[in-house]
Every structure is written in structure tokens, then in C-alpha cells.
matplotlib code that plots the C-alpha trace (Angstrom):
import matplotlib.pyplot as plt

x = [0.0, 2.9, 4.5, 1.2, 0.8, 4.3, 3.7, 0.4, 2.2, 4.9, 2.4, 0.8, 1.5, 3.6, 0.5, -1.3, 1.7, 1.9, -1.7, -1.4, 1.6, -0.2, -3.3, -1.2, 0.7, -2.5, -4.2, -1.2, -1.1, -4.8, -4.5, -1.7, -3.7, -6.7, -4.7, -3.2, -6.2, -4.2, -5.7, -4.7, -4.8, -7.1, -9.3, -12.6, -16.3, -16.3, -14.3, -16.8, -20.1, -20.7, -19.6, -21.0, -19.6, -17.3, -13.7, -13.1, -10.0, -9.4, -6.9, -5.2, -5.9, -3.3, -1.2, -2.0, 0.7, 0.7, -0.5, 2.3, 2.2, 0.5, -0.2, -2.0, -5.6, -6.1, -8.1, -9.2, -10.2, -9.8, -6.3, -3.0, 0.7, 2.8, 6.6, 9.1, 12.0, 15.4, 17.1, 13.7, 13.6, 16.8, 20.2, 20.9, 19.0, 17.4, 18.4, 22.1, 21.9, 20.4, 23.3, 25.9, 24.2, 24.2, 27.9, 28.9, 27.1, 29.0, 26.1, 27.6, 31.1, 33.1, 32.2, 28.5, 29.2, 31.3, 28.6, 26.1, 28.5, 29.1, 25.4, 25.0, 28.0, 26.6, 23.4, 25.2, 27.3, 24.4, 21.5, 19.1, 18.1, 19.7, 16.9, 19.2, 20.6, 17.1, 15.9, 18.9, 18.8, 15.0, 15.1, 18.1, 16.5, 13.2, 14.8, 16.9, 14.1, 11.7, 10.6, 12.2, 10.2, 9.1, 9.9, 13.6, 13.8, 11.7, 14.0, 17.1, 15.6, 14.5, 18.0, 19.6, 17.2, 17.1, 20.4, 19.8, 16.7, 18.4, 21.4, 20.4, 17.2, 17.1, 16.0, 14.2, 12.1, 11.4, 10.0, 7.7, 6.5, 5.8, 4.0, 1.4, 1.1, 0.7, -2.1, -3.9, -3.3, -2.4, 1.2, 2.4, 5.8, 5.8, 8.9, 10.2, 12.0, 10.6, 7.5, 9.3, 11.9, 9.3, 7.2, 10.1, 11.1, 7.5, 7.0, 10.2, 9.1, 5.6, 4.0, 0.6, 1.9, 3.9, 3.4, 6.2, 7.1, 5.1, 6.7, 4.1, 4.0, 2.0, 1.8, 4.5, 7.0, 8.0, 6.9, 9.6, 7.3, 6.4, 2.8, 2.7, 6.1, 8.3, 6.6, 8.5, 7.5, 3.9, 3.3, 3.7, 1.0, -1.2, -0.6, -1.4, -4.6, -5.7, -5.0, -6.9, -9.9, -9.8, -9.2, -11.7, -9.0, -9.4, -6.2, -6.7, -6.3, -3.3, 0.5, 3.3, 7.1, 9.9, 13.4, 13.1, 11.7, 10.6, 7.9, 6.3, 3.3, 2.8, 3.4, 1.0, -1.9, -2.0, -3.1, 0.1, 3.2, 6.6, 10.1, 12.8, 16.5, 15.6, 17.5, 18.1, 15.1, 12.7, 14.0, 13.4, 9.9, 9.1, 10.2, 7.8, 4.9, 5.4, 6.0, 7.7, 11.2, 12.8, 16.5, 18.1, 21.6, 24.3, 26.4, 26.3, 26.7, 23.1, 22.0, 23.9, 23.6, 20.8, 20.0, 20.4, 17.3, 17.3, 16.9, 14.8, 17.9, 19.3, 16.1, 16.5, 20.2, 19.4, 16.7, 19.3, 21.6, 18.9, 18.2, 21.9, 21.8, 18.7, 20.3, 23.5, 21.6, 19.4, 22.5, 24.2, 21.1]
y = [0.0, 2.4, 1.7, 2.3, 5.6, 6.8, 5.8, 7.7, 10.8, 10.5, 10.6, 13.8, 16.8, 19.6, 21.9, 19.2, 18.9, 22.7, 22.9, 20.1, 21.8, 25.1, 23.6, 21.7, 24.9, 26.9, 24.2, 24.0, 27.8, 28.0, 25.1, 26.7, 30.0, 28.3, 26.2, 29.4, 31.8, 34.9, 38.2, 38.9, 42.5, 41.8, 39.3, 40.7, 40.6, 41.8, 38.7, 36.3, 38.1, 36.6, 33.0, 32.1, 35.0, 33.9, 35.0, 37.9, 36.4, 36.6, 33.9, 34.7, 38.4, 40.7, 42.4, 45.9, 48.5, 49.7, 53.2, 55.8, 56.1, 52.9, 52.8, 49.7, 50.4, 50.2, 47.3, 46.0, 42.4, 41.4, 42.7, 41.0, 41.1, 38.1, 38.2, 35.9, 34.9, 34.4, 37.7, 39.5, 39.3, 37.3, 38.3, 35.1, 31.8, 30.3, 26.8, 27.9, 29.1, 25.8, 24.0, 26.2, 25.9, 22.1, 22.1, 24.3, 21.9, 18.9, 17.3, 17.7, 16.9, 19.1, 16.7, 17.4, 21.1, 20.7, 18.9, 21.6, 24.3, 22.5, 22.3, 26.0, 26.9, 24.8, 26.8, 30.2, 29.1, 27.7, 29.7, 26.8, 23.6, 20.3, 17.8, 15.0, 17.0, 17.9, 14.3, 13.0, 15.6, 15.3, 11.5, 11.6, 14.2, 12.4, 9.0, 10.3, 12.0, 9.1, 7.7, 10.4, 12.4, 15.8, 17.2, 16.6, 18.8, 21.5, 21.6, 21.9, 24.7, 26.6, 26.6, 27.7, 30.4, 32.1, 33.7, 33.9, 36.0, 38.4, 39.0, 38.4, 40.3, 43.2, 46.2, 47.8, 44.7, 44.3, 47.9, 46.9, 43.9, 46.2, 48.7, 46.1, 44.8, 48.3, 48.8, 45.8, 43.5, 39.9, 39.2, 35.9, 34.5, 32.5, 30.3, 27.1, 26.4, 23.6, 24.7, 24.0, 26.7, 29.1, 29.1, 30.0, 32.9, 34.2, 33.9, 35.7, 38.6, 38.8, 37.7, 36.1, 32.8, 31.0, 29.1, 26.6, 23.3, 20.6, 17.2, 14.5, 13.1, 10.5, 10.0, 12.6, 11.1, 11.9, 9.5, 10.4, 12.2, 15.8, 16.8, 17.8, 19.4, 22.2, 25.5, 27.2, 29.4, 28.6, 26.6, 29.7, 31.4, 28.4, 28.6, 32.3, 31.8, 28.9, 30.9, 33.9, 31.6, 30.1, 33.5, 35.4, 37.8, 40.1, 39.7, 43.1, 44.7, 42.6, 43.2, 40.8, 41.3, 39.2, 39.4, 36.6, 36.3, 32.8, 34.6, 36.6, 34.3, 35.2, 38.9, 38.9, 37.8, 40.9, 44.5, 45.8, 43.9, 45.1, 43.8, 43.8, 43.4, 42.1, 39.8, 41.1, 39.3, 40.5, 44.1, 44.1, 42.6, 45.2, 48.0, 46.8, 46.4, 49.6, 47.7, 49.5, 48.5, 48.5, 47.8, 47.7, 46.6, 49.2, 50.2, 49.0, 45.4, 45.5, 45.4, 42.2, 40.3, 37.9, 34.3, 31.7, 31.2, 27.6, 28.1, 24.9, 22.7, 24.6, 23.7, 20.1, 20.0, 21.6, 19.0, 16.3, 18.0, 18.2, 14.5, 13.6, 15.6, 13.8, 10.4, 11.3, 12.8, 9.6, 7.4, 9.3, 9.2]
z = [0.0, 0.9, -2.5, -4.3, -2.5, -3.4, -7.0, -7.1, -5.6, -8.2, -11.0, -9.9, -12.2, -11.0, -10.7, -8.6, -6.3, -6.0, -5.1, -2.5, -1.0, -0.8, 0.8, 3.3, 4.3, 4.6, 6.7, 9.0, 9.4, 10.1, 12.5, 14.5, 14.6, 16.0, 18.5, 20.0, 20.2, 21.2, 20.1, 16.5, 15.2, 12.2, 13.8, 15.2, 15.0, 11.4, 10.2, 11.6, 11.2, 7.8, 8.0, 4.6, 2.6, -0.1, 0.0, -2.4, -4.0, -7.8, -9.0, -12.2, -12.2, -13.6, -10.9, -9.9, -9.2, -5.6, -4.9, -4.8, -1.0, 0.1, 3.8, 5.2, 6.1, 9.8, 11.3, 7.9, 8.6, 5.0, 4.5, 5.3, 4.3, 3.1, 3.4, 1.8, 4.1, 2.5, 1.6, 2.1, 5.9, 6.7, 5.4, 3.4, 3.6, 6.6, 5.7, 5.5, 9.1, 10.1, 8.5, 10.1, 13.5, 13.2, 12.2, 15.2, 17.5, 16.2, 14.4, 10.9, 9.5, 7.1, 4.4, 5.0, 4.8, 1.7, -0.1, 0.8, -0.4, -3.7, -4.5, -3.7, -5.9, -8.8, -8.7, -8.6, -11.6, -13.7, -12.4, -12.8, -11.0, -11.9, -11.8, -10.8, -7.9, -6.7, -6.9, -5.1, -2.3, -1.8, -1.6, 0.8, 3.1, 3.3, 3.8, 6.7, 8.6, 8.1, 11.4, 13.5, 16.1, 14.9, 18.3, 17.8, 14.7, 16.4, 19.4, 17.2, 15.1, 18.3, 19.7, 16.4, 15.4, 18.7, 17.7, 14.0, 14.2, 16.7, 14.4, 10.8, 10.2, 7.8, 10.0, 7.0, 6.4, 10.0, 10.0, 7.1, 9.1, 12.1, 9.9, 9.0, 12.5, 13.9, 11.4, 13.0, 10.0, 9.9, 8.7, 7.4, 6.6, 3.3, 2.7, 1.1, 4.4, 6.6, 8.5, 11.7, 10.8, 9.4, 12.6, 14.8, 12.7, 12.4, 16.2, 17.0, 14.7, 16.2, 13.0, 12.8, 11.5, 8.8, 5.5, 4.9, 3.4, 5.2, 5.8, 6.4, 9.9, 11.7, 15.5, 16.0, 13.6, 10.0, 7.4, 4.9, 2.4, 1.7, 1.5, -2.1, -2.8, -1.7, -1.0, -3.8, -6.7, -7.8, -4.6, -2.6, -4.6, -4.1, -0.3, -0.2, -2.3, 0.0, 3.2, 1.8, 1.1, 4.6, 6.4, 4.1, 2.9, -0.1, -2.0, -3.7, -0.3, 0.6, 0.2, -0.5, -0.3, -1.9, -3.3, -6.0, -9.4, -8.3, -6.3, -9.1, -9.0, -5.3, -5.9, -8.8, -6.6, -4.4, -4.9, -3.3, -4.5, -3.3, -4.2, -1.5, -2.2, -5.6, -7.9, -11.4, -13.0, -10.4, -10.6, -14.3, -13.9, -11.2, -13.5, -16.3, -13.8, -11.8, -8.6, -5.8, -4.8, -1.4, -1.3, 2.1, 0.9, 0.3, -2.8, -6.4, -5.2, -4.2, -7.8, -8.3, -5.0, -4.4, -3.5, -6.2, -8.3, -7.3, -3.5, -3.5, -3.4, -0.5, 1.4, 0.5, 1.4, 4.7, 5.3, 4.7, 7.2, 9.8, 9.2, 9.7, 13.0, 14.2, 13.5, 15.4, 18.3, 18.6, 18.5, 21.3, 23.5]

ax = plt.figure().add_subplot(projection="3d")
ax.plot(x, y, z, "-o")
ax.set_aspect("equal")
plt.show()
């Protein structure tokens, strides 16, 4: 039966896997929000007074340029903001900090780090994903974490990102996050990083919640499969659309922020798209669309510096690293 399930998942189209990943991320985000009913800025009587009202989302609609001086509307229950993580909120990639943190704690060898660095260098050189690399990394990562307690990975991430969030956040982007929070809006982190990492970063920044890659788990242990696929590119847009439907958001009133051309599908969903520390492709796209640009880097280098377009492999390599750490920690226990 397990073999049949894996075969069925493998035969799903890429759009189906993206949709499944988006729905899984939205369900997890909504579940976490309901499990911790703390007062949220944009949650009030207005958002629940019409339980049967359809969500005013418009998939596939052409993007709208933001107003010249867009300021979030205060206490609008149908408005929210969505922030990418890597190089938008964090300086660098969350999964890189996870790998470094594991290495410093003795969970990884130099060989593990060298493999990770080689994969990143390959992407920077070629600017595109190698399907064989992705398949290998994905299968290795999922195989290593299979059967391991989810609490182990959560504990490791908590320890590592306590320091990372304090030291590696772009102050300018943090101010944008706070601007939406101060307006009483819900603010969501949207990232291809594992959900366990995404939730920690979002919580440290006071955000409403996080949308991240969901690894399937049963009875508190990883099964060795993803739910759908990585929350990357079109899957992020699917997650935002799914969450908007669940939370009754009007995407025309929402804002989104990202540094990467991979996130054009997500940015194109909202009425107020912004690009932050953009890569070259996104900067060019933003110019044609009239999207506003926020660049918190300094000097001419800012126009050239960005994360590799293939950030997905970094996520997978980091997941493999986390799996190795879990194995070693269990053996020492």
C-alpha cells in the first residue's frame, strides 16, 4: 500500500503537487492559529459576522501596481501582508543558518558542509536547478528523517534560530512587518523552508503565523514524504490563495514582499506587490509592472547580489543536514 501511495504521488502533475503543498501549508497555518487563540490584530467581529460569505480572491488576475504612497488600512479584517523569508527578511538563507548551526554543535562533518556548499556553488554558476541534484537531495532528506520524532527537529531549530533572528534580520524589512502589525493587519511568513523553521522565525518577529514546506508526519514522527512538494514558486502562490480563502481575505487589499523572481506568482496575486533586495530578474519585472522596490543593501553590489534562483535545493540539502543531525543525536542518546 505504501509503495502504491508513493507511485500515485509521483504521477501527480507539478501543478497538482503545488496545489497540494499550498493547501497543506494553509491548513497547518490556520490550525496553528486556532490552537493558540491569542488576540490577533485583524481578527474581530467583522471577520466572523458573515460565515457564509465567499472569499473575495481573484486567482489569475493581472497584478496591480501599488499606490504611490501605500499605507496599510487600519483594522481591515480582509487585508494582510505576506513576506518571503530568504534575503527579504533574513540576510541570506534560513536553511544555510540551520546547516551552520548544526555544524557548530557537532552534528555535521566538514564533508556534509562541503557537499552543501558545492550544491550552492553549482546553482550560482548555472542559475538553474539540476533535476538529478534535486531528486537526489530530496530522496536523501526524506529518507533520513523518516521515522524520526518531529519534536527533535523542532528543538534543534528553536535553539539555532534564537540567535539567527536576533542578528540576521534586515531592519528595514522588520520595520515593514511592524508597519502592517501596527495597522492591525495579519502578517504571514511564506517560505520554502521547513514549516518548523518558518514558525520559529515568524514567532520571533511577532507575525501572525507562517506558511512553509510541510513534511508528512503520523503519530509525531516523519513518514519520509512531503505533503505535495516544496513550497516554492507557484506553490507559494497556491498557499497564499488557499489561506486567503480560509481566512476570508481580499487579495486586492493585501500586500506581498519578496526578493526573488521565483515569487512573481505570489506577488502577482495581491493588490500591493513590493520587491525587497531584488535579484536582477525581479528588478526588471518590477520595472515593467510599476511595482515599488525596497533595497536595504548598500552600494552598487546590491543590484547584483541575491540568492540563487534555485533556492529549493538549499532547502533540500538543509533538510538532509537536519536528518543527519537527528540520526546522530538519537545514536548518542
